[in-house]
N, C-alpha and C positions, 0 to 999 in steps of 0.2 A: 512237507519239505522244511528243512531247517535252514534259516538264513543266518549268516555270520556277518556282523558289521566289520567293515574294513577300517583298520586303524593305520595311521601313518607315523605314529610317534611324533618326532619333531621335523619330519620331512615336509617338502613343499608339494602338495597335490594340485592338480589342475582342477579347479572347482567347476568352471564353466567357460564358455566362449560365445562370441556373437560377432556381428559384423564389425570387423576391425579391432577387436579386443579379446583379451584372455583374462580370466580371473584366477589367480594362483594364490592359494593359501589366504584368500580374502582380499588380495590386492589386485586392482585392475591395472593392466598394462596394455597400452594401445600399440598396434603394429606388430611386427615380428618379435618373437620372444624366445629367449633361451632359458630353459628350466632345468635345474638340477635338484637333487634331493635337499640341498642346503641353501639354494638361492634361486632367484628368478629375476630377470630384467630384460630390457630391450636388447635386441639382436640386430645386427646390420644386414641380415638377409643372406642370400646365397653368394654375395661377394665377400662376406665376412667369414674367413676361416680362422682368424686369430682367436675369437672367443671360444669356439669349440676346441681349438688346439690347446687352450689353457687348461683343458680338462684331462690332458694326457696323464695316465697313471691313476686317475680318479674314477673313470668310467670305462666300460667295455664296449658299450653300444650307444650310438646317438640316433634317436628316431627323428627323421626329418618329415615334418608335416608340410605338404605343398599347397595348402589352402583347401578349397572345396573339392578339387579333383586331384587324383594322383598324377604325377608327371615325373620326368627324369630330372635328376639334379645335374648340374654341369659336371662333366667328367673331371675337370680340374679340381673341383670342390671335393668330390668323392675320393679321387686319387690321393689328394693331400691328406685327408683324414685317415684313410686306410693305411697309407704309408707310415703314419704316426702311430698305428696300432689301435685306432678307434674304428669299430665296425659301424657301418652306415646302413640303416633300414629306412626306406622311403615309402611313404603312404600318404593318404590325405590327412589333413590336420585333425579332423574328428577321430579317426582311427589311431593316429599317433598319440593323441591325448589319452584315449582310453587305454591303449597298450602301456603307455608310460605309467599311468596310475596303477594298473594291475601289477606290473613288475616292481614298482615302487613299494607296494604293500608287501611284496616278497623280499624286500631288502636288496634288490639287484643293483648293480653298478651301472646306472643308465642316466641319460639326459634326453631332453627333447628340444629341438630347434623348430619352431612352428611359424609358418606364414599364416596370417589371419584369413578367415573365411569371409566371403561377401564384401560388399563395398564398405569402406571406412565411413562411419557416420560423420556428419558435419559437426564441427566444434561449436 
């Protein structure tokens, strides 16, 4: 079997995640995070549609990672994004991170809004 190493050029891959954090392109971000091919930073969670809406015209699909388990996103959140032309795909955060990385390596117009898994570690 021949294995091909995935390259991301200058894009922002999700390197890893753990209880309460994500490591994106080598940077640790605690709490919910919004990841695009060109940037990553804190996200206000499911009450925050402004950050994903700022991606109109730049992405086609937003992967929503709901933490350890898949769950429904609030209807208002989904409706707002879909009305703006952004597709919403909901899954657990590990699956969303993997899917984001695969499609990122293909050069797709995607982003991920991820809720952390597990309890947040004490500071």
